[in-house]
TINUZA-505845 format. One record per residue (C-alpha): x, y, z; residue in three letters; residue number from 1. Coordinates in steps of 0.25 Angstrom, whole numbers. Example, Ala and Ser with C-alpha at 12.3 -4.5 7.8 and 13.67 -1.06 7.14 Angstrom:
2
c1_c2_c3_resn_resi
49_-18_31_ALA_1
55_-4_29_SER_2
% end
This chain:
402
c1_c2_c3_resn_resi
61_55_-37_MET_1
74_63_-39_LEU_2
78_62_-24_SER_3
74_48_-23_ALA_4
82_43_-36_ARG_5
94_53_-35_SER_6
103_55_-23_PRO_7
107_68_-29_TYR_8
93_73_-30_PHE_9
90_67_-16_ARG_10
101_76_-10_ARG_11
97_88_-18_LYS_12
82_87_-14_PHE_13
86_85_1_SER_14
92_99_1_LEU_15
84_111_6_PRO_16
76_118_-5_ALA_17
79_132_-8_VAL_18
69_144_-11_PRO_19
64_145_-25_LEU_20
64_160_-26_ALA_21
64_172_-17_ALA_22
64_172_-2_ALA_23
49_170_3_GLY_24
45_161_-8_ASP_25
42_148_-1_ARG_26
42_140_-13_GLU_27
55_131_-13_LEU_28
60_122_-24_LYS_29
71_112_-25_LYS_30
79_115_-37_THR_31
91_106_-41_ILE_32
100_110_-51_ARG_33
109_100_-58_LEU_34
122_105_-64_PRO_35
121_110_-78_GLN_36
131_100_-84_LYS_37
120_89_-84_PHE_38
112_89_-97_PHE_39
96_89_-97_LEU_40
95_76_-104_ARG_41
104_70_-93_ALA_42
95_75_-82_PHE_43
83_70_-89_GLU_44
89_56_-90_THR_45
92_56_-75_ALA_46
78_61_-71_VAL_47
71_50_-80_LYS_48
80_40_-73_TYR_49
76_45_-59_ILE_50
61_45_-62_TYR_51
60_33_-71_LEU_52
72_24_-68_GLY_53
75_21_-82_GLU_54
81_29_-94_VAL_55
86_26_-108_SER_56
99_32_-114_ALA_57
95_42_-125_ASP_58
102_37_-138_PRO_59
103_52_-142_ASP_60
111_55_-129_SER_61
126_59_-132_ASP_62
137_55_-124_GLY_63
137_68_-117_GLU_64
123_67_-112_VAL_65
126_53_-107_MET_66
138_57_-100_ALA_67
129_68_-93_ASN_68
119_58_-89_ILE_69
130_50_-83_GLU_70
135_62_-75_LYS_71
121_66_-70_LEU_72
118_52_-65_SER_73
130_53_-56_LYS_74
127_67_-52_TYR_75
113_63_-48_LEU_76
118_50_-42_LYS_77
110_41_-51_ILE_78
121_33_-58_PRO_79
111_22_-61_GLU_80
106_31_-72_LEU_81
119_31_-80_TRP_82
120_16_-78_ARG_83
106_14_-83_PHE_84
109_22_-96_LEU_85
122_14_-99_LEU_86
114_1_-98_ALA_87
116_-5_-112_ASP_88
107_-18_-110_THR_89
93_-20_-106_PRO_90
97_-30_-95_LYS_91
106_-20_-88_LEU_92
96_-9_-90_ARG_93
86_-18_-83_ARG_94
96_-20_-72_GLN_95
99_-6_-70_LEU_96
84_-2_-70_ARG_97
81_-12_-59_SER_98
92_-7_-51_GLU_99
88_7_-53_GLY_100
74_4_-50_LEU_101
78_-2_-36_LYS_102
87_10_-33_LYS_103
75_20_-37_ALA_104
66_12_-28_GLN_105
76_13_-16_GLU_106
78_28_-19_GLY_107
63_30_-18_MET_108
61_22_-6_GLU_109
72_30_1_GLU_110
66_43_-3_TRP_111
52_39_1_VAL_112
57_35_14_GLN_113
64_48_17_GLU_114
55_58_10_ASN_115
41_52_13_VAL_116
41_42_24_LEU_117
51_48_33_LYS_118
44_62_31_LYS_119
32_57_38_ARG_120
25_67_48_VAL_121
17_62_60_VAL_122
7_71_67_VAL_123
-5_70_75_ARG_124
-18_71_67_LYS_125
-21_85_73_SER_126
-8_90_69_GLN_127
-9_86_54_VAL_128
-13_100_50_GLY_129
1_106_55_ARG_130
8_97_45_ILE_131
12_106_33_LYS_132
22_101_23_ILE_133
25_110_11_PHE_134
29_106_-3_PRO_135
43_110_-1_GLU_136
46_98_8_ASN_137
58_89_10_ASP_138
51_77_3_SER_139
45_85_-8_PHE_140
31_80_-4_ALA_141
19_86_-10_ASP_142
8_79_-2_VAL_143
7_73_12_LEU_144
1_59_15_ILE_145
-6_57_29_ARG_146
-11_45_37_SER_147
-21_48_47_ASP_148
-24_34_52_GLU_149
-16_28_64_PRO_150
-11_14_63_ASP_151
-22_5_66_TRP_152
-12_-5_72_HIS_153
-8_5_83_ASP_154
-15_2_96_ALA_155
-16_12_108_ASP_156
-5_9_118_ALA_157
-14_7_129_ASP_158
-24_-2_121_GLY_159
-35_9_122_GLU_160
-41_15_110_ALA_161
-41_30_109_GLU_162
-54_37_106_SER_163
-56_40_91_GLU_164
-55_55_93_GLU_165
-41_53_100_GLU_166
-36_44_90_GLU_167
-41_53_79_GLU_168
-34_65_85_GLU_169
-21_58_90_ASP_170
-16_49_79_HIS_171
-4_52_71_LEU_172
-5_57_56_VAL_173
7_53_47_HIS_174
10_62_35_ILE_175
20_59_24_TYR_176
25_68_13_PRO_177
22_62_-1_ALA_178
23_65_-16_HIS_179
11_66_-25_LYS_180
18_61_-37_SER_181
22_48_-29_LEU_182
8_45_-23_LEU_183
5_36_-34_ARG_184
-10_32_-34_SER_185
-22_36_-41_GLU_186
-28_41_-28_PHE_187
-17_52_-27_PHE_188
-16_55_-41_THR_189
-31_59_-41_THR_190
-29_67_-28_MET_191
-17_75_-34_PHE_192
-23_78_-47_THR_193
-36_82_-42_SER_194
-40_95_-36_PRO_195
-39_90_-22_PHE_196
-30_97_-12_LEU_197
-19_87_-13_GLU_198
-19_89_-28_GLY_199
-17_104_-28_LEU_200
-3_110_-30_PRO_201
4_114_-18_THR_202
11_127_-15_THR_203
24_129_-7_PRO_204
16_135_4_THR_205
5_124_5_SER_206
7_112_13_PRO_207
6_98_6_LEU_208
-8_91_6_PRO_209
-10_80_16_ILE_210
-17_67_11_ILE_211
-22_58_22_PRO_212
-22_43_18_LEU_213
-31_32_26_PRO_214
-20_23_31_LEU_215
-13_21_44_PRO_216
0_30_46_ALA_217
9_18_47_PRO_218
4_13_33_THR_219
6_26_26_LEU_220
21_24_23_PRO_221
18_11_16_TYR_222
8_18_7_LEU_223
18_29_4_LEU_224
29_19_0_ARG_225
19_12_-10_HIS_226
15_25_-16_LEU_227
30_30_-18_TYR_228
37_16_-20_LEU_229
27_6_-23_GLU_230
36_-5_-18_THR_231
32_-20_-20_PRO_232
33_-22_-5_THR_233
19_-25_1_PRO_234
15_-17_13_PRO_235
15_-23_27_PRO_236
3_-31_31_LEU_237
1_-21_43_ARG_238
-2_-10_33_HIS_239
-8_-17_22_SER_240
-23_-15_25_LEU_241
-23_0_27_SER_242
-14_1_14_LEU_243
-24_-8_7_LEU_244
-35_3_10_TYR_245
-26_14_6_THR_246
-21_8_-7_SER_247
-36_6_-11_ASP_248
-39_21_-8_ILE_249
-27_26_-15_LEU_250
-29_16_-27_LEU_251
-15_9_-25_LEU_252
-18_-4_-31_ASP_253
-4_-10_-29_ARG_254
-3_-7_-15_LEU_255
-18_-12_-13_LYS_256
-13_-25_-19_SER_257
-1_-26_-10_LYS_258
-9_-24_3_CYS_259
-19_-34_-1_ALA_260
-8_-44_-4_GLN_261
-2_-41_10_VAL_262
-15_-44_17_ILE_263
-19_-56_9_ALA_264
-6_-63_11_THR_265
-5_-60_26_ALA_266
-3_-70_37_SER_267
-14_-73_47_ASN_268
-9_-62_56_ASP_269
-16_-49_50_LEU_270
-13_-36_56_PRO_271
-28_-32_54_PHE_272
-41_-39_54_HIS_273
-46_-48_43_ILE_274
-59_-41_43_TYR_275
-51_-28_39_ASP_276
-45_-35_28_VAL_277
-58_-40_22_ILE_278
-64_-26_23_ARG_279
-52_-20_17_ALA_280
-53_-30_5_ALA_281
-67_-25_3_TRP_282
-64_-11_4_ALA_283
-52_-11_-6_THR_284
-58_-22_-15_ARG_285
-47_-33_-13_VAL_286
-53_-47_-15_PRO_287
-40_-53_-11_ARG_288
-41_-48_3_LEU_289
-56_-52_4_GLU_290
-51_-66_1_ALA_291
-40_-65_11_PHE_292
-50_-60_22_GLY_293
-60_-71_19_ALA_294
-49_-82_19_LYS_295
-43_-76_32_TYR_296
-57_-77_39_ILE_297
-60_-91_33_ALA_298
-47_-97_39_GLU_299
-51_-92_53_ARG_300
-66_-92_52_LEU_301
-69_-98_66_GLU_302
-63_-85_72_ASP_303
-70_-75_63_PHE_304
-85_-81_64_LEU_305
-87_-77_78_PRO_306
-83_-63_76_ASP_307
-94_-53_74_PRO_308
-85_-44_65_GLU_309
-84_-56_55_PHE_310
-99_-56_54_ALA_311
-99_-41_51_GLY_312
-88_-43_40_LEU_313
-97_-54_34_VAL_314
-108_-44_34_ALA_315
-99_-33_27_GLU_316
-96_-43_16_SER_317
-111_-46_14_ALA_318
-113_-31_14_GLY_319
-104_-30_2_ARG_320
-113_-38_-7_ILE_321
-119_-29_-18_LYS_322
-132_-32_-25_GLY_323
-136_-43_-15_ARG_324
-142_-56_-21_GLN_325
-148_-68_-15_GLU_326
-136_-76_-18_THR_327
-126_-66_-12_ASP_328
-115_-72_-3_THR_329
-105_-64_6_ILE_330
-92_-64_0_GLU_331
-84_-64_13_LEU_332
-91_-76_17_VAL_333
-90_-83_4_ASP_334
-75_-81_4_ASP_335
-74_-86_19_ILE_336
-81_-98_15_ARG_337
-72_-101_3_TYR_338
-59_-99_12_TYR_339
-65_-107_23_LEU_340
-67_-119_13_ASP_341
-53_-117_9_GLU_342
-48_-117_23_ARG_343
-55_-131_26_PHE_344
-52_-137_13_ARG_345
-37_-135_14_MET_346
-37_-140_28_ARG_347
-44_-153_24_VAL_348
-35_-155_12_GLU_349
-23_-153_22_ASP_350
-29_-164_31_ASN_351
-32_-173_20_LEU_352
-18_-172_15_GLY_353
-21_-169_0_PHE_354
-25_-157_-8_CYS_355
-34_-163_-18_GLY_356
-49_-160_-22_ASN_357
-52_-147_-15_GLY_358
-67_-150_-15_GLU_359
-65_-163_-8_GLU_360
-56_-156_3_ALA_361
-67_-146_5_ALA_362
-77_-156_6_ALA_363
-69_-163_17_ALA_364
-68_-150_24_ALA_365
-83_-150_26_VAL_366
-84_-165_28_GLY_367
-90_-169_15_GLU_368
-80_-180_12_VAL_369
-82_-193_19_ASP_370
-68_-199_17_GLU_371
-60_-188_25_VAL_372
-56_-189_39_ASP_373
-68_-187_48_PRO_374
-61_-178_57_SER_375
-60_-168_45_LEU_376
-75_-169_42_LYS_377
-78_-167_57_THR_378
-67_-157_59_GLY_379
-64_-147_48_LYS_380
-77_-149_41_GLY_381
-86_-146_52_HIS_382
-77_-134_55_VAL_383
-79_-129_41_TYR_384
-94_-132_41_GLU_385
-95_-125_55_GLU_386
-88_-112_50_LEU_387
-97_-112_37_LEU_388
-109_-113_46_GLY_389
-105_-102_55_ARG_390
-103_-93_43_VAL_391
-117_-96_38_ASP_392
-122_-93_52_THR_393
-114_-80_52_LEU_394
-121_-76_38_LEU_395
-135_-80_43_GLU_396
-133_-71_55_GLY_397
-129_-59_46_LEU_398
-141_-62_37_ARG_399
-150_-61_50_LEU_400
-143_-48_54_ASP_401
-145_-42_40_ALA_402
% end
């Protein structure tokens, strides 16, 4: 925080550390001594501003203390601290606080980029045991985050799949330095405060613990940026599905919501299969994605019905029913039927040139209104009925198989 918020501390922390005691003592410490001319109260004010972004002028502070704070803010190269203390109206304080917050975010983003993301180590899986980073490192990291999974988008150059043994042995592992205090999730908090290896205090001679996370290596930087910065920018669609799973494991509800929103508002060209989206929705308990998957399939039902995997997906949905009753229905099929009805109702409304009674339009879609154009009754209506019939046939086949 000090190096991210103050150019003075950033320069100081970039200098090599010096031995704490006699030669042979491997323990190294970074001690920064400020000139004695600065008062303790002035330093406390500066530290509060660096960490909290807002301070109030002490009404008991005399002119000498305030002058000392002014000098210290210039010395630490954070002149906005002094401007903030001089603000005499709520409007000006809000403006300065907004500007200070933006500058703090930019400083943290730059620091994370330089000290976490750019300090990545990439090795073969068989060489991970050789990676030893100690507590006294350039990034002040106290834990390492590791991704073992290759990017599932990357195909073999020759188009030939390698054997599982070769892939397991040869793929690259990405390792990033990280900081326990900024891995903000209930998952990590429990890990670091429990008697696990990752929660034990480190010594100067013991290498940092390595925590593997189940997500592709190209996706890990987006997770780290969220943990450190929690920016409002949503993750790219390409990485959203793997981030959805990981955010569910790490109990990161905000990131989980962002990923679900990115997927549910995506265009027709998805970088992953819609079956994977539906299974992810089930696994992470996100109804919004279940609805998105059902609507996506309903809009292209003709393409999915011949697919054997679609029948398997319907069977999976049926298997999710607990406490089966005689009147149970399959949730995925019910959702598909609902969106199929929406699909044809909207088309008929468009062709009729009005957006009136929804029931009348739906009836027209299945050929139940005599006054509409016969081509609509014999065209879209028959297609609608045919698709519903094929769904029923699929369900009947699943019952027979069961």
